[in-house]
C-alpha positions as CSV (number, residue, x, y, z in Angstrom):
1,M,-30.6,8.0,41.0
2,F,-29.8,10.6,38.4
3,E,-29.6,14.1,39.7
4,E,-28.6,16.9,37.3
5,K,-26.4,19.6,38.7
6,T,-25.5,22.6,36.5
7,Y,-24.0,25.9,37.5
8,K,-22.3,29.0,36.0
9,R,-18.8,30.2,36.6
10,C,-16.2,32.5,35.0
11,A,-12.5,33.3,35.2
12,C,-12.8,36.8,36.8
13,K,-10.5,37.5,39.7
14,G,-11.2,39.5,42.9
15,P,-10.9,39.5,46.7
16,Q,-11.4,36.1,48.2
17,V,-13.8,35.3,51.1
18,D,-14.2,32.3,53.3
19,K,-17.3,30.2,53.9
20,E,-18.7,32.7,56.3
21,G,-18.2,35.6,53.9
22,K,-15.3,37.2,55.6
23,P,-12.3,38.5,53.6
24,V,-9.3,36.3,53.2
25,L,-6.1,38.2,53.9
26,N,-2.4,37.7,52.9
27,E,0.3,37.6,55.6
28,D,0.9,41.3,55.1
29,G,-2.8,42.0,55.7
30,T,-3.8,42.8,52.2
31,P,-6.8,41.1,50.6
32,K,-6.1,37.8,48.9
33,I,-6.9,37.9,45.2
34,G,-8.2,34.8,43.4
35,Y,-10.8,33.5,40.9
36,L,-14.4,34.5,41.8
37,E,-15.9,31.5,39.9
38,K,-19.5,31.2,41.0
39,R,-19.4,34.3,43.2
40,C,-18.8,36.7,40.3
41,P,-21.6,39.4,40.3
42,K,-21.5,39.6,36.5
43,L,-22.7,36.0,36.1
44,K,-26.3,37.2,35.9
45,R,-25.4,38.6,32.5
46,R,-26.2,36.2,29.6
47,D,-22.9,36.9,27.8
48,H,-20.7,36.4,30.9
49,G,-19.1,33.1,32.0
50,S,-20.0,29.6,30.9
51,W,-22.1,26.6,32.1
52,Y,-20.8,23.6,33.9
53,Y,-22.2,20.3,35.1
54,S,-21.3,18.1,38.0
55,I,-22.7,14.6,38.6
56,E,-22.4,12.1,41.4
57,L,-21.8,8.6,40.2
58,P,-21.8,5.3,42.1
59,P,-18.5,4.8,44.0
60,G,-15.6,3.3,42.1
61,P,-13.2,0.5,43.3
62,G,-12.4,0.8,47.0
63,G,-15.4,3.1,47.5
64,K,-13.6,6.0,45.8
65,R,-16.0,8.9,45.1
66,R,-16.6,9.7,41.4
67,T,-17.9,13.2,40.5
68,P,-17.2,14.0,36.8
69,K,-17.2,17.7,36.0
70,K,-17.0,19.6,32.8
71,G,-17.6,23.2,31.6
72,G,-17.4,25.5,28.7
73,F,-21.0,25.1,27.6
74,R,-22.7,28.2,26.2
75,T,-26.1,27.5,27.7
76,Q,-27.5,25.6,30.7
77,K,-29.5,23.4,28.3
78,E,-26.3,22.2,26.6
79,A,-24.6,21.5,30.0
80,A,-27.7,19.5,31.2
81,A,-27.7,17.4,28.0
82,A,-24.0,16.6,28.4
83,C,-24.7,15.7,32.0
84,Q,-27.5,13.3,30.9
85,E,-25.2,11.7,28.3
86,V,-22.4,11.1,30.9
87,W,-24.9,9.5,33.2
88,E,-26.2,7.1,30.5
89,L,-22.6,6.2,29.5
90,A,-21.8,5.5,33.1
91,Q,-24.8,3.2,33.4
92,D,-23.5,1.3,30.4
93,G,-20.2,0.7,32.2
94,V,-18.1,3.3,30.3
95,E,-15.3,4.8,32.4
96,V,-16.4,8.4,32.1
97,N,-13.9,9.6,34.7
98,S,-10.9,8.3,32.7
99,K,-8.3,11.0,31.8
100,E,-6.4,8.8,29.4
101,T,-5.6,10.6,26.2
102,V,-5.7,9.2,22.7
103,E,-2.0,9.3,22.5
104,E,-1.6,7.4,25.8
105,Y,-4.2,4.8,24.8
106,L,-2.8,4.2,21.3
107,R,0.7,3.6,22.6
108,R,-0.7,1.3,25.3
109,W,-2.8,-0.6,22.8
110,F,0.1,-1.0,20.3
111,A,2.5,-2.3,23.1
112,K,0.2,-5.2,23.8
113,R,-0.3,-6.2,20.1
114,V,2.4,-8.8,20.2
115,D,0.3,-11.0,18.0
116,L,1.0,-8.8,14.9
117,K,3.5,-9.8,12.3
118,R,6.6,-7.6,12.2
119,S,5.7,-5.9,8.9
120,T,2.2,-5.2,10.1
121,R,3.5,-3.8,13.4
122,K,5.8,-1.4,11.4
123,G,2.7,-0.2,9.4
124,Y,0.7,0.3,12.6
125,E,3.5,2.1,14.3
126,D,3.8,4.5,11.3
127,H,0.1,5.3,11.3
128,I,0.1,5.9,15.1
129,E,3.2,8.0,15.4
130,R,3.0,9.9,12.0
131,V,-0.7,10.4,11.6
132,F,-3.0,9.6,14.6
133,I,-1.0,11.1,17.5
134,P,-0.3,14.5,15.8
135,A,-3.9,14.9,14.9
136,L,-5.8,13.2,17.7
137,G,-3.3,12.6,20.5
138,H,-4.2,15.6,22.6
139,L,-7.9,14.5,23.0
140,K,-9.1,12.5,26.0
141,M,-10.5,9.1,24.9
142,R,-13.8,10.0,26.5
143,D,-14.1,13.1,24.3
144,L,-13.1,11.5,21.0
145,R,-15.8,11.5,18.3
146,T,-16.3,10.7,14.6
147,R,-16.0,14.4,13.7
148,H,-12.4,14.6,15.1
149,I,-11.4,11.6,12.9
150,Q,-13.1,13.0,9.9
151,E,-11.3,16.3,10.3
152,M,-8.0,14.4,10.3
153,Y,-8.8,12.9,6.9
154,K,-9.9,16.3,5.6
155,Q,-6.4,17.6,6.4
156,I,-4.9,14.6,4.6
157,W,-7.0,15.4,1.5
158,A,-5.9,19.1,1.7
159,D,-2.2,17.9,2.0
160,N,-2.7,15.6,-1.0
161,K,-3.6,18.6,-3.1
162,V,-0.5,20.5,-2.1
163,H,1.7,17.4,-2.6
164,Q,0.2,16.8,-6.0
165,A,1.0,20.4,-7.0
166,N,4.6,19.8,-5.7
167,C,4.8,16.6,-7.8
168,E,3.8,18.5,-10.9
169,A,6.2,21.3,-10.2
170,A,9.0,18.8,-9.7
171,Q,8.2,17.2,-13.1
172,Q,8.3,20.6,-14.8
173,A,11.5,21.4,-13.0
174,L,13.0,18.1,-14.2
175,A,11.9,18.8,-17.8
176,A,13.5,22.3,-17.6
177,E,16.7,20.9,-16.2
178,R,16.9,18.2,-19.0
179,A,16.3,20.9,-21.6
180,A,19.0,23.2,-20.1
181,H,21.4,20.3,-20.0
182,T,20.7,19.3,-23.6
183,A,21.2,22.9,-24.8
184,W,24.5,23.1,-23.0
185,R,25.7,19.7,-24.2
186,E,24.7,20.0,-27.8
187,C,26.0,23.5,-28.3
188,A,28.3,23.5,-31.3
189,V,30.1,26.7,-30.4
190,R,33.5,26.3,-28.6
191,P,34.0,27.5,-26.0
192,R,30.4,27.1,-24.9
193,P,28.7,30.4,-23.9
194,P,28.8,30.7,-20.1
195,E,25.1,31.6,-19.9
196,L,24.3,28.1,-21.1
197,R,26.1,26.6,-18.1
198,Q,24.6,29.2,-15.8
199,N,21.1,28.3,-17.1
200,W,21.8,24.6,-16.4
201,N,23.1,25.4,-12.9
202,D,20.0,27.5,-12.2
203,A,17.7,24.7,-13.5
204,K,19.5,22.2,-11.3
205,A,19.0,24.4,-8.3
206,A,15.3,24.8,-9.1
207,L,15.0,21.1,-9.4
208,R,16.6,20.5,-6.0
209,A,14.3,23.1,-4.5
210,A,11.2,21.5,-6.1
211,R,12.2,18.0,-4.9
212,S,12.7,19.2,-1.4
213,K,9.0,19.9,-0.9
214,P,6.7,17.1,0.3
215,R,5.3,15.0,-2.6
216,H,3.9,11.9,-0.9
217,I,0.3,11.2,-1.8
218,T,-1.8,9.3,0.7
219,G,-4.1,7.4,-1.7
220,P,-7.5,5.8,-1.0
221,G,-6.0,2.4,-0.3
222,T,-3.6,3.8,2.3
223,Q,-6.4,5.8,3.9
224,L,-8.4,2.6,4.2
225,K,-5.5,0.8,5.8
226,M,-5.0,3.7,8.3
227,N,-8.7,3.7,9.2
228,N,-8.6,-0.1,9.7
229,T,-5.7,0.4,12.1
230,L,-7.6,3.1,14.1
231,S,-10.8,1.0,14.0
232,A,-9.0,-2.0,15.5
233,A,-7.6,0.2,18.3
234,L,-11.0,1.8,19.1
235,E,-12.7,-1.6,19.0
236,D,-10.5,-2.6,21.9
237,A,-11.3,0.7,23.6
238,V,-15.0,-0.2,23.4
239,N,-14.3,-3.6,25.0
240,E,-12.4,-1.8,27.8
241,K,-15.4,0.5,28.3
242,L,-13.3,3.6,27.6
243,I,-15.6,4.8,24.8
244,S,-19.2,3.9,24.0
245,E,-18.7,3.1,20.3
246,N,-16.1,2.7,17.6
247,W,-16.1,6.2,16.1
248,A,-13.8,5.2,13.2
249,K,-16.6,3.1,11.7
250,S,-18.7,6.1,10.8
251,V,-15.9,7.9,8.9
252,V,-16.5,8.6,5.2
253,L,-13.4,8.0,3.0
254,P,-12.8,8.1,-0.8
255,K,-13.9,4.9,-2.5
256,Y,-11.1,2.4,-2.9
257,V,-11.1,0.0,-5.8
258,R,-8.5,-2.8,-5.7
259,P,-6.5,-2.5,-8.9
260,K,-7.1,-5.5,-11.2
261,P,-4.4,-6.9,-13.5
262,Q,-4.6,-5.6,-17.1
263,V,-2.9,-7.3,-20.0
264,W,-0.3,-5.6,-22.2
265,T,-2.3,-5.7,-25.5
266,D,-0.7,-4.4,-28.7
267,E,-2.8,-1.2,-28.5
268,R,-1.7,-0.5,-24.9
269,V,1.9,-1.1,-25.8
270,V,1.7,1.4,-28.7
271,R,0.2,4.0,-26.4
272,W,2.8,3.3,-23.7
273,R,5.6,3.8,-26.2
274,A,4.1,7.1,-27.3
275,T,3.3,8.5,-23.9
276,G,5.3,6.6,-21.4
277,K,2.2,6.0,-19.2
278,K,1.1,2.6,-18.0
279,P,-2.7,1.9,-18.4
280,G,-2.9,0.6,-14.9
281,K,-1.0,-0.1,-11.7
282,V,-1.0,-3.8,-12.2
283,M,0.0,-5.0,-15.6
284,V,0.4,-8.5,-17.0
285,W,2.4,-9.8,-20.0
286,T,0.8,-11.8,-22.8
287,P,2.2,-15.3,-23.3
288,E,4.3,-14.0,-26.2
289,Q,5.8,-11.2,-24.1
290,T,6.4,-13.7,-21.2
291,G,8.1,-16.1,-23.6
292,A,10.3,-13.3,-25.0
293,F,11.4,-12.4,-21.6
294,L,12.2,-16.0,-20.5
295,D,14.0,-16.7,-23.8
296,T,16.2,-13.6,-23.5
297,V,17.2,-14.2,-19.8
298,A,17.7,-18.0,-20.2
299,E,21.4,-17.5,-19.5
300,H,20.9,-15.2,-16.5
301,R,21.9,-16.5,-13.1
302,L,18.4,-15.9,-11.8
303,Y,16.6,-17.5,-14.7
304,P,15.4,-20.5,-12.6
305,M,13.9,-18.1,-10.1
306,F,12.1,-16.1,-12.8
307,H,10.8,-19.3,-14.3
308,L,9.5,-20.5,-10.9
309,M,7.7,-17.2,-10.3
310,V,6.2,-17.0,-13.8
311,F,4.6,-20.4,-13.8
312,R,4.0,-21.2,-10.1
313,G,3.2,-17.7,-8.7
314,L,5.5,-17.5,-5.7
315,R,6.0,-14.1,-4.1
316,R,9.3,-12.3,-4.1
317,G,9.9,-12.9,-0.4
318,E,8.9,-16.6,-0.8
319,V,11.5,-17.3,-3.5
320,A,14.1,-15.3,-1.6
321,G,13.5,-17.3,1.5
322,L,12.8,-20.8,0.0
323,P,15.0,-23.4,1.7
324,W,16.2,-26.6,0.2
325,S,14.7,-28.4,3.2
326,E,11.2,-27.5,1.9
327,T,12.1,-28.4,-1.7
328,N,11.4,-32.0,-2.7
329,L,13.0,-32.6,-6.1
330,T,12.1,-36.3,-5.9
331,V,8.4,-35.6,-6.0
332,G,8.7,-32.2,-7.6
333,T,7.1,-29.9,-5.0
334,V,8.1,-26.9,-2.9
335,H,6.5,-26.2,0.5
336,I,6.0,-22.5,1.2
337,S,6.4,-22.0,5.0
338,E,8.6,-18.9,5.3
339,Q,9.7,-15.8,3.4
340,L,12.2,-12.9,3.6
341,V,10.5,-9.6,4.3
342,A,12.2,-6.2,3.5
343,S,11.3,-2.8,4.9
344,S,13.5,0.2,4.6
345,Y,16.1,-2.3,3.2
346,E,16.0,-4.2,6.6
347,V,15.4,-7.9,6.0
348,W,14.0,-10.5,8.4
349,E,12.4,-14.0,8.2
350,D,8.6,-14.3,8.6
351,T,5.8,-16.6,7.8
352,P,3.8,-16.3,4.6
353,K,1.5,-13.3,4.1
354,S,-1.8,-15.0,5.0
355,D,-3.0,-18.0,7.0
356,S,-3.4,-19.9,3.8
357,G,-0.1,-18.7,2.5
358,E,1.7,-21.8,3.9
359,R,1.1,-24.2,1.1
360,T,2.7,-27.0,-1.1
361,V,3.2,-26.1,-4.7
362,S,3.6,-28.7,-7.4
363,L,6.4,-27.9,-9.9
364,D,5.9,-28.0,-13.6
365,S,8.3,-30.3,-15.5
366,Q,10.6,-27.5,-16.8
367,T,10.9,-25.7,-13.4
368,H,11.5,-29.1,-11.8
369,E,14.4,-29.7,-14.1
370,L,15.8,-26.2,-13.7
371,L,15.9,-26.5,-9.9
372,R,17.6,-29.8,-10.2
373,L,20.3,-28.3,-12.4
374,W,20.5,-25.2,-10.2
375,Q,21.1,-27.5,-7.1
376,Q,24.1,-29.0,-9.0
377,R,25.4,-25.6,-9.9
378,Q,25.1,-24.3,-6.4
379,Q,26.9,-27.4,-5.0
380,T,29.8,-26.8,-7.5
381,E,30.0,-23.1,-6.5
382,R,30.1,-24.2,-2.9
383,E,33.0,-26.6,-3.4
384,E,34.9,-24.0,-5.5
385,W,34.3,-21.2,-3.0
386,N,35.4,-23.3,0.0
387,R,38.5,-24.6,-1.9
388,A,39.4,-21.0,-2.8
389,Y,38.8,-20.0,0.8
390,E,41.0,-22.7,2.1
391,E,43.8,-21.7,-0.2
392,W,43.4,-18.1,0.8
393,R,43.5,-19.0,4.5
394,Q,46.7,-21.0,4.0
395,R,48.3,-18.0,2.2
396,Q,47.3,-15.7,5.1
397,Q,48.9,-18.0,7.6
398,Q,52.1,-17.9,5.7
399,H,52.0,-14.2,5.3
400,S,51.2,-13.7,9.0
401,R,54.3,-15.7,10.0
402,A,56.4,-13.7,7.6
403,D,55.0,-10.2,8.3
404,G,54.3,-10.6,12.0
405,P,51.0,-10.0,13.9
406,N,50.7,-6.5,12.5
407,G,50.7,-7.5,8.8
408,K,47.7,-6.4,6.8
409,T,45.3,-9.3,5.8
410,E,42.5,-9.4,3.4
411,K,39.1,-10.4,4.8
412,K,37.4,-13.4,3.2
413,E,34.6,-15.6,4.5
414,P,33.8,-19.3,3.8
415,W,30.7,-20.3,1.9
416,Q,27.7,-19.4,4.1
417,E,25.4,-22.2,5.0
418,T,22.1,-20.4,4.7
419,G,20.3,-23.5,3.3
420,L,18.4,-21.4,0.8
421,V,17.7,-22.4,-2.8
422,F,18.6,-19.0,-4.5
423,T,21.9,-17.6,-3.2
424,W,24.9,-15.6,-4.3
425,E,28.1,-17.6,-5.3
426,D,29.2,-17.4,-1.6
427,G,25.9,-18.8,-0.2
428,R,24.5,-15.4,1.0
429,A,20.8,-14.8,0.6
430,Y,19.6,-12.4,-2.0
431,H,18.0,-9.2,-0.7
432,P,14.4,-9.0,-1.9
433,E,14.9,-5.4,-3.1
434,Y,17.9,-6.4,-5.1
435,L,15.8,-9.0,-7.0
436,S,13.3,-6.3,-7.9
437,Q,16.1,-4.0,-9.1
438,V,17.7,-6.7,-11.3
439,F,14.3,-7.5,-12.8
440,E,13.6,-3.8,-13.5
441,R,17.0,-3.4,-15.2
442,L,16.4,-6.5,-17.4
443,I,13.0,-5.4,-18.8
444,K,14.4,-1.9,-19.5
445,K,17.3,-3.5,-21.3
446,L,15.0,-5.8,-23.3
447,D,12.6,-2.9,-24.0
448,L,9.6,-4.9,-22.8
449,P,6.4,-3.3,-21.4
450,P,7.0,-2.6,-17.7
451,V,5.7,-4.9,-15.1
452,R,6.9,-5.3,-11.5
453,L,8.6,-8.4,-10.2
454,H,5.4,-9.1,-8.2
455,D,3.4,-9.0,-11.4
456,L,5.0,-12.3,-12.5
457,R,2.7,-13.8,-9.8
458,H,-0.2,-12.2,-11.7
459,C,1.2,-13.7,-14.9
460,A,1.1,-17.1,-13.3
461,A,-2.5,-16.7,-12.2
462,T,-3.6,-15.3,-15.6
463,L,-1.9,-18.1,-17.6
464,S,-3.4,-20.7,-15.3
465,L,-6.9,-19.2,-15.7
466,A,-6.5,-19.1,-19.5
467,A,-5.3,-22.7,-19.5
468,G,-8.7,-23.7,-18.0
469,I,-7.5,-24.3,-14.4
470,H,-10.4,-23.8,-11.9
471,M,-10.3,-20.6,-9.8
472,K,-10.2,-22.7,-6.6
473,K,-7.0,-24.3,-7.7
474,I,-5.5,-20.9,-8.6
475,Q,-6.4,-19.7,-5.1
476,A,-4.5,-22.6,-3.6
477,L,-1.6,-22.0,-6.0
478,L,-1.3,-18.4,-4.9
479,G,-2.0,-18.9,-1.2
480,H,-4.9,-16.4,-1.1
481,S,-6.9,-16.1,2.1
482,S,-10.2,-16.3,0.3
483,Y,-11.8,-17.5,-3.0
484,S,-13.4,-14.1,-3.5
485,L,-10.1,-12.3,-3.5
486,T,-8.8,-14.5,-6.3
487,A,-12.0,-14.3,-8.3
488,D,-12.3,-10.5,-7.9
489,T,-8.6,-10.0,-8.9
490,Y,-8.4,-12.2,-11.9
491,T,-11.7,-11.6,-13.7
492,S,-9.8,-10.4,-16.8
493,V,-8.1,-13.0,-18.9
494,L,-5.9,-12.9,-22.0
495,P,-7.5,-11.2,-25.1
496,Q,-7.4,-14.2,-27.3
497,F,-9.4,-16.2,-24.8
498,E,-11.9,-13.4,-24.3
499,K,-12.4,-13.5,-28.1
500,A,-13.0,-17.3,-28.1
501,E,-15.6,-16.9,-25.3
502,A,-17.3,-14.1,-27.2
503,D,-17.6,-16.3,-30.3
504,A,-18.8,-19.3,-28.3
505,S,-22.3,-17.9,-27.9
506,L,-22.4,-16.8,-31.5
507,A,-21.9,-20.5,-32.6
508,L,-25.0,-21.6,-30.7
509,V,-27.4,-19.6,-33.0
510,P,-28.2,-21.4,-36.3
511,R,-28.2,-19.1,-39.3
512,A,-29.1,-19.6,-42.9
513,G,-25.6,-18.5,-44.0
514,S,-22.6,-16.6,-42.8
515,P,-22.3,-12.9,-43.7
516,E,-19.6,-13.9,-46.2
517,E,-22.0,-16.3,-47.9
518,A,-24.9,-13.8,-48.1
519,A,-22.8,-11.1,-49.8
520,P,-22.9,-11.1,-53.6
521,D,-19.7,-12.2,-55.5
522,P,-19.1,-10.1,-58.5
523,D,-17.1,-12.8,-60.2
524,V,-20.1,-15.3,-60.3
525,P,-22.5,-14.9,-63.2
526,G,-26.0,-14.0,-62.2
527,D,-24.9,-12.0,-59.2
528,E,-25.0,-8.7,-61.0
529,P,-27.9,-6.4,-60.2
530,E,-30.9,-6.7,-62.5
531,A,-31.3,-4.0,-65.2
532,P,-34.3,-1.7,-65.0
533,D,-37.4,-3.1,-66.6
534,S,-39.0,-1.4,-69.7
535,S,-41.6,0.4,-67.6
536,G,-39.0,3.1,-67.0
537,D,-38.9,2.8,-63.1
538,E,-35.6,3.7,-61.6
539,P,-33.8,1.2,-59.3
540,E,-34.4,1.7,-55.6
541,E,-31.8,4.2,-54.1
542,P,-29.5,2.8,-51.4
543,D,-30.0,3.8,-47.7
544,V,-26.6,5.5,-47.5
545,P,-25.9,8.3,-50.0
546,G,-23.1,7.5,-52.3
547,E,-23.4,3.7,-52.1
548,E,-24.4,1.6,-55.1
549,A,-27.4,-0.6,-55.0
550,A,-26.6,-4.3,-54.7
């Protein structure tokens, strides 16, 4: 039975009395001073003290008494409303007496999420420790509301503005430093004036200061990921009856639009060369640009890997972690069942990105032949490396006998049996970040429009789509978790195919003649305009001033 109980109290101090109203004395006989609380005579004033509620709930486990209390309300009406809300939540099974904070709960929730992949766990941990706990950790779970989460994002937006200004200041400082350096380097006077060197030193100091300020922008996509993390945690809290609803679901965030691949058309390349700015975050080469890249790097050690990514759409971690045991050169397939994942330059093995990421990819004939030749090359490198290692080991044994146990020895390892397809000459696996760095250096050297190594995967999808392969097949090729993800991402195709599609509908409409056939030919007799008749009427004027009548 619900029974509302509200009362007023304050933080005033005065002489203490017992239940019978007698003064409470200290050991020395002086009156004991303490909080007056509900006995303060000033509580009759409207502006003194605050309202509290107390409610008796059904006993908890073991018959433990439960009497939630809370104060700080300005009016008795507010305290009564809060009391009613607590009662209703308790009737729904919510643990209204819990004192667990958001910080305590999030860490407890994260500790039990052993089902997450390692890379996902690192992302969750970053969100919890860097964002959620500093902003929300002090709150009790039972007090958390949407407005608290919304305030957290408002602070992120405010920080973004400051960080954006810091970015612009750093860019200006870099331009000033480059200009000061150029002025010092190109000065024809010898010895150079000392003020030029001083200007350069000052500009370098200003650049260091500008770069020391925070410049990280938390974009809409990252904010959405963060809110998904918090929402997953609060959904579990709802199931545990710690809170009544998932407060993260009602948060308003900036609209996030997944970037779609854009093709490097001639016009976009011209603008990029003039301004240095990419038209979009995800760019795709045309077939001509892709062919130019492959032709130029044909002698590069990683050419088979680039070829595999361009035409079969493997991810960076998938090619780095591809084992020979999952490569069938007899049939011409590779089975994607694991990958190498890098975070903060730490590398570990993991399963593919999504549930459908584990897949079997059929090789095209050229990639099939390249992998066969690569296997032969790797086997030769293995034999040469182990032969050189054995010779080195024998030399070291001879030197150790001659020099004694304290002689200096050079460290050398045998060929490492990683079982991977793409390795260094000594069998070590390639670091995924290294592959990206090599690719970036190559396209800069070749002066090609910039794309990321991951964008070769988009090249594979776009080329397959332009070749007429069904979107469902492309989904299977890429290992996407859903058809809609593939379709939404690759709605744009190469320009020449868009032109063909546009002309396809034009060809369906029968016309008397093409525009070229309808235009008069001045070289054909009889096509000249007729001369004015003898009535003296002037020929009709053209619609556009300055144009001659046809």
